[in-house]
C-alpha positions, 0 to 999 in steps of 0.5 A: 435416888442414892447410888451405891458409893462402891461403884468404881466409876463413881470413885474414879470420877469423883466430883471433878467437873460433875455435879451430884445430879450427873452421877445420880442420873448415870447411876439411875440409867445403869440401875434400870438397864439391869446391869453393871455397865461402866461405859453406859455410866460414863456416857450418861453422866457426861450427857447430863453434864453437857446438857446442864452446860447448854448443849442439846446432846453429847458428841461421843467423839469429843470425849472418846479416847480422852482423859477426865480428871476427877479425884483420879484420872479416868480414860474414856474408851475409844469411840467404836468400843464405847458405841458398841457397849452402850448400844446393847443397853436396854436404856439406849435406843435409836431415833424414834425409839421410846428409850431414856437415851437416844443414840443417833447415826452421828454418835450423838447421845441425847436425853430422849426429851431433848432428842424429841424437842430437836426432832419436832422442831426440825420437822416443823421448820422444814415443813414451813420452809417448803410451804409457799404461801398463796394467800397474797396476790403478787400484783398487790404485793408489788404495790404494797412493797413499793408503798411501804419500802419505796422503790429498788435502788439500782446497783445495791440490794435493799435487804429489808425489801428482800425480807418482806418478800420472804415473809409474805411468801414463805411459811417460815422466815428468819430475819437476822441483823445486828443492832440498828439494822431495822429488824423490828421496823421491817417486821412492822411493815411486813405485818401491815402488808399482810393485814392489808393484802392477805386474803381473809382476816389476819390475826397476829401475835407478838412475843419474845422470850422474856418480859423485858424483851416483850416490853421492848418489842411492844414499844418498838412496834408502837413507834414503827406504827406511828411512823407508818400511820400517815401512809398505811391505815392497816397498822391499826391491826398490828397488836398493841401488846407483846407477850412472853412466849410462855404466856402466849402458849398458856403457862401452867405453873409447876407443869412442863406443859402449856395450854396450847400444843398440837391438840389445841393450837394457837389461833393466830395466822402470824406469830412474830418472835423477837430476840430469837437468839435467846430462845432455847430449843425446848421452848421454840419446839413447843411453840412451833408445835402449837402453830396452826397448819397455815400459820406463818412464823417470823423469827427476828434476832441477831444470829451473832449474839449470845445463845440461850442460857438454856439448851441449844443455840437455835437461831445460830443453827437455823441460820447456819452461822459461820457459813455463807449460802447462796439462794436458789434460782426459784427464790431469786426469781420470786424476789426479783419479780416482786421487788426488783431486787437482784440477790443472786443465786446458785444454779446448783442450790435447790429450794430450801431453808436458805431461801427463808433466811435474810440477813440485814446488813445496813445499820441505821444506828451506827455509821459504817465507819464508827468505832462500835461498828468497826470493832463489832465486825472485827470481833464477830469475824474472830480477828483479835489483832484487828479488834485490839488495834482498833481499841488501842488506836485512840482514833475512834471516840466511841470505843476505849480500852483500859488495861487492868493489872488485877482486881485490886486496881478495880476499886480506884478505876471505877470511881470516876466512871461510876460517879459520871455514869450513875450520878445523873439518875441518883440526882433525879427527883422525877421517876421518868428522868431517873429511868432515862438516866439510869439506862444511859449507862451500865457496867457489864461483866461476863461473870457472876462470881469472883472479884470480877463478877457481878456480885463483887462489882455491885458491892464496889459500886455501892461503896463508891456511891455511898462514899460520895454521898450519892446514896444512903444505903442504910438497909437492905432496901434504900432509895434509888437502889436498882433491882434486877429481877431474877425469877419470874412472878406471873402474879406480879407480872415481873419477869427474869431480867426486868429492872426497877428502881426503889424510890420514895413514894408520895409525900412520905420520904420514908415510904419506898416502892419499887417502880417498874415501867409498865406496858402503858409507859407509866409506872407500876408500883410494887411493895419491896416486900413483895418483890420476887428474887432480885439482885442489885442492878448497878452491874449486870452480866452480859447474858442479862443485858441481852435485849437492852440498850444503853448509851454507854457501856463499860465492859469489865473482863477478868484477869484470866481466861475462862470458858465463858469468854467468847466472841459472841459474848464480847460482841453482845456487850459491845452492841449494847452501847448506842454511843460509846463502849469502854472495855477494861481488862487484860489484852491477852484475855480479850484476844483469847475471848475473840478467838473462841466461839460458842459451840453448842452441840446439837443435831439441828443444824444437820437436820435443817441443812444436811440435805442442801447442796450449798453446804 
C-alpha cells in the first residue's frame, strides 16, 4: 500500500535509518486507526525498524526526547506525552488485546505477533519450570548417575552431574557452556538415563536450528553413544538422526504455520535442542507450544555466543546472562540427595527458573591456561585491556594479533595465511581429505559488505589462489570451489549454512559435482546447476560460523567501529578455533567491540525472572 507522500512525518523522517517497509507499515497503522497521529506514525515506524534489527519490541524510553536524523532532524516526544497519544489509538492495545500493536506496562511497544510469541513462550517455560517430574525413582537415579558420571569429587562441583539431576527431575532445563565443556556428551548420558529409568517407553527427538547444526549434533551424539556403549546398552534408544526444528515441527512451504502445534502436539517425551543460542523467539515459541503436556525440553547452547540473526536473544534471556543467581534450597537439597554435589543455595530464593539452568564451567578442549581460554574469558568479561594485553604479549602460542593499517594492506597480508591455510585441501584428490583439510582453517569477518566484508575477502582469497596456481577459476563454477548455501532447499536437503566443495566427478575431469557430507558421513552429489542460492566459502561471516569448529581461525576486523562489533561476536569467532586464533585489525576497534554487548529488547527476561527475589 502506498503512503501519501505529503505526510509531514514521512517528509521529516526521509530515509535515514528507515527502510521503505518501516514507513509503509507506519502509514498503514495510521490509516487503519482512522486519524492523523504523528506520534503513532513515528512509534510504528520505529517498531518496524527495531524488529528488523533483531529486537522483539520497541522500548519507547530509548527514543523519548531523542532526535532522529533523517533528511531533517526530528525530535521524538517525551515519554509521557508519547504514551498518552498512542494509547488512545484504535490500533494500540494492552497485553491480551487483539490489536495490531501492543503496549505493555513497561512502555514496550510490540507488533502483536511478537508479543504473542513472547507471551506464549514465557507461559510455557514457567509452566515447565514449576513442573517437577515424578517418572524416575530417586534410588534408580542415584545409581544411574554414578554409573554414567562416576562418583562426586569432594571439594569441587561436577556441573555435568548437576545438569543430569536437573534434566531428570525438571520439565525444563537449559545446559549452557563454552566450547569443549561436554554439553552434548552430558545430554547423551542424560538421555541414556531417561531411556533406562523413566517409567514407560521414552521417545526422544534431537533437533537444532540449522541443517549444519543438526548434522553436527547427530555426529556428536553418535560419538558419545560409541563411548558409552560398553557401559550402557540404553544408548541404542538415542536417535541416530537429528533434524532441524522446522522439519521436526512439520514445515509447510510458503506458510507461517507448522503441522505440529497445540492442537497436534509432537509425539515425543523428550525434545533436545542444540545450538539454542541461534534459535529466534518465534521458532522457540512455536516449538514449546507443540510439546506434549508431560514432555521434557532440554536446551543446549552457549549463552555467551551471538544471538539469533532473527528476533530475540532467547537463550541469553532465559539464562539471564550477565547476572549471577543462587539456587533455591529445595533444588540444592535435591541435587545433594541424588548426586552428593554441594552447589550452595540462598535461603531467600524461592524455587524457580534459576533451578532449571546449569552452566558447565570446565573445558575439555582448551586447558584453562591456554591462550584461547584466557582470551575468551577476558572478552566475555568485557575486559578490553586484558584481552589486548593477552594478544600482544607473545607468550601464548595459540593466540596472535596483527595490526592492519587499512584495507589496502589486506591483499599482501593474506597471501601467506591463505596459501598455508587452504593449500592442503586444494592439493587433496580424495574428497574426505579435502573436507578434513578445508575445515582445518577458515577466514572469518563480522561484515558482509565493504573492503573488509565477506564478498571482498572471498575475491581477494580467490585471486591469491589463482596467482599461485592452486585453483583455476576459469568460470563461475570450478574445481575445489567451496560453496556456502544461503537459502534452504528442502527438496535437496540443503540448508542455510551448509558447506560443500565442487569437485571433479568420476573419471571425467571436466564433469563437476557439488559434494556435501551426508547424514551417513559419506557424500551427497548435487549438480551445480541445481544448487540453491550460495556464495563462495573461503571467507564467511562470524554469524555463519556458529555451530562450526576449525583448527585455526583468522578473524579480520574492519578499520573502523561499527555497531555489529560486539564482545559476543568476538567471543564466538575466537571459540570457533580448536588450536589457534589470529586476529587482524585496529586495536581501538577491537577494544571498542569488547566493551559493547548485544542488547536485544524484549520482555522475556522480565517475564521469566521478574518474580524471583534473586534479582
